[in-house]
C-alpha positions as CSV (number, residue, x, y, z in Angstrom):
1,M,0.3,0.3,0.1
2,V,1.2,3.3,-1.1
3,P,-0.1,7.1,0.3
4,A,-2.1,6.9,-3.5
5,D,-3.9,4.0,-2.1
6,I,-5.3,5.6,0.8
7,D,-8.5,7.4,-0.6
8,F,-9.4,4.3,-2.4
9,I,-9.1,2.0,0.8
10,T,-10.5,4.1,3.6
11,E,-14.0,4.0,1.4
12,L,-13.3,0.1,1.0
13,D,-12.8,0.1,4.8
14,A,-16.0,2.0,5.3
15,R,-18.2,-0.1,3.0
16,L,-17.0,-3.3,4.8
17,F,-16.6,-2.0,8.3
18,G,-19.5,0.6,8.7
19,V,-19.0,2.3,12.0
20,D,-16.4,0.6,12.9
21,C,-14.2,1.9,9.7
22,W,-10.7,3.5,10.2
23,P,-11.2,7.1,9.4
24,R,-8.3,7.9,6.3
25,H,-5.7,9.9,9.3
26,M,-5.2,6.2,10.7
27,F,-4.1,4.8,7.3
28,E,-1.6,7.8,7.0
29,D,-0.5,7.4,10.4
30,E,0.1,3.4,9.6
31,L,2.1,4.1,6.3
32,S,4.0,6.4,8.1
33,R,5.5,3.6,10.4
34,P,7.2,1.4,8.1
35,E,9.4,0.2,10.6
36,T,6.7,-1.5,12.8
37,R,4.2,-1.8,9.9
38,R,3.5,-3.3,6.6
39,Y,0.1,-2.5,4.8
40,I,-0.8,-4.3,1.1
41,V,-3.1,-4.2,-1.5
42,A,-4.6,-6.8,-3.6
43,E,-5.1,-6.4,-6.8
44,V,-6.6,-8.3,-9.9
45,P,-6.5,-7.5,-13.7
46,D,-9.6,-5.7,-14.5
47,G,-9.9,-6.9,-18.0
48,V,-9.0,-3.9,-19.9
49,G,-5.3,-3.9,-19.4
50,R,-5.3,-2.2,-15.7
51,M,-5.4,-3.4,-12.3
52,K,-7.9,-3.4,-9.8
53,T,-7.5,-3.1,-5.9
54,V,-9.8,-5.7,-4.5
55,G,-8.6,-5.9,-1.0
56,Y,-6.0,-4.5,1.7
57,A,-4.5,-5.7,4.8
58,G,-1.8,-4.4,7.6
59,L,0.1,-5.7,10.2
60,M,2.0,-4.1,13.1
61,C,5.0,-5.9,14.1
62,V,6.9,-5.3,17.3
63,P,8.9,-8.2,18.2
64,P,8.1,-10.9,19.7
65,T,4.7,-10.3,18.6
66,G,2.9,-9.5,15.2
67,D,-0.8,-8.2,15.2
68,I,-2.9,-7.9,12.0
69,Q,-4.6,-4.9,12.2
70,T,-7.0,-4.8,9.5
71,I,-8.2,-6.9,6.4
72,G,-10.8,-6.5,3.8
73,V,-12.0,-8.1,0.6
74,L,-14.6,-6.8,-1.5
75,P,-17.6,-9.0,-1.1
76,D,-17.6,-9.9,-5.0
77,Y,-13.8,-11.0,-4.8
78,E,-14.4,-13.3,-1.4
79,G,-13.9,-16.9,-1.7
80,R,-10.9,-16.7,-4.4
81,G,-7.7,-16.9,-2.2
82,I,-7.1,-13.4,-1.9
83,A,-7.8,-13.1,1.9
84,R,-5.7,-16.6,2.4
85,A,-2.8,-15.1,0.4
86,M,-2.6,-11.7,2.2
87,M,-3.1,-13.7,5.7
88,A,0.1,-15.7,4.5
89,L,2.2,-12.4,3.4
90,L,1.7,-10.7,6.8
91,I,2.3,-14.0,8.7
92,G,5.6,-14.4,6.8
93,E,6.4,-10.6,7.0
94,A,5.9,-10.9,10.8
95,A,8.5,-14.0,11.0
96,R,10.8,-12.3,8.9
97,R,10.6,-9.6,11.3
98,G,11.2,-11.6,14.6
99,A,7.8,-12.2,15.7
100,R,7.0,-15.6,17.5
101,D,3.2,-14.8,18.0
102,M,0.6,-13.2,15.9
103,L,-2.6,-11.7,17.4
104,L,-5.9,-10.5,16.0
105,E,-9.4,-9.4,16.6
106,V,-12.1,-10.3,14.4
107,S,-15.9,-9.7,15.2
108,A,-17.8,-12.8,16.8
109,N,-20.1,-11.8,14.3
110,N,-18.0,-12.5,11.2
111,P,-17.7,-16.6,11.1
112,R,-16.5,-16.3,7.7
113,A,-13.2,-14.4,9.4
114,Q,-13.0,-16.6,11.7
115,R,-12.8,-19.8,9.8
116,L,-10.0,-18.7,7.7
117,Y,-8.0,-17.4,10.6
118,R,-8.7,-21.0,12.4
119,R,-7.3,-22.7,9.0
120,Y,-3.9,-20.8,9.8
121,G,-4.1,-22.1,13.3
122,F,-5.4,-19.2,15.2
123,E,-6.7,-19.9,18.0
124,H,-9.6,-17.9,20.3
125,I,-8.0,-16.7,23.6
126,H,-10.3,-14.0,25.0
127,T,-13.1,-12.1,24.3
128,R,-14.1,-8.8,24.7
129,R,-17.5,-8.2,25.2
130,R,-19.3,-5.5,23.0
131,Y,-15.8,-4.3,21.7
132,Y,-17.1,-3.0,18.3
133,R,-19.2,-0.2,18.0
134,D,-22.2,-2.5,16.9
135,G,-22.1,-4.2,20.0
136,S,-20.9,-7.4,19.1
137,D,-18.0,-9.2,20.8
138,G,-14.1,-8.9,20.0
139,L,-12.6,-12.3,19.8
140,I,-9.1,-12.3,20.4
141,M,-7.3,-14.8,18.2
142,R,-3.4,-16.1,18.4
143,L,-1.2,-17.9,16.5
144,T,2.1,-19.3,17.7
145,L,4.6,-19.0,15.0
146,P,7.5,-22.0,14.1
147,D,10.8,-21.3,16.1
148,P,13.4,-20.5,13.2
149,A,16.0,-22.0,15.3
150,A,14.5,-25.2,15.0
151,S,15.1,-27.1,11.9
152,T,13.2,-30.0,10.9
153,D,16.2,-31.5,9.6
154,A,18.4,-31.0,12.5
155,K,20.6,-34.2,13.2
156,D,20.3,-36.1,16.6
157,P,23.3,-35.0,18.5
158,S,23.7,-38.9,20.4
């Protein structure tokens, strides 16, 4: 994601998350912190030789913890692996930056996203009651990342 994407992403965020959307300045603030943040957009060919932005996601990583801040895909593009690809990229980025655990928060009213996160191994560890403005609970989920020092091909020292 680059600053030129912010207007469209702000509109998309409002469409996807309604009253819980981020104001424009939050995306600006996040992009201004590359040392601890990584934001991406997902693009697909639009059929007339250009690329169309259909999703976005963001990571905050302050080792030993990575936190997926946001993820969204246009409804017409759901179910095509776009969110999965963005999740994989952000998890890999967090691991490269030294994260040992990944956290995220998801609305209890969003079972589709919860299924996606469980497929990656995230587990529900806490509930924030009535966290979202619409009154829904926020489910905190965690994924423990593999230890990069542990090698699957390490030889037995005995």
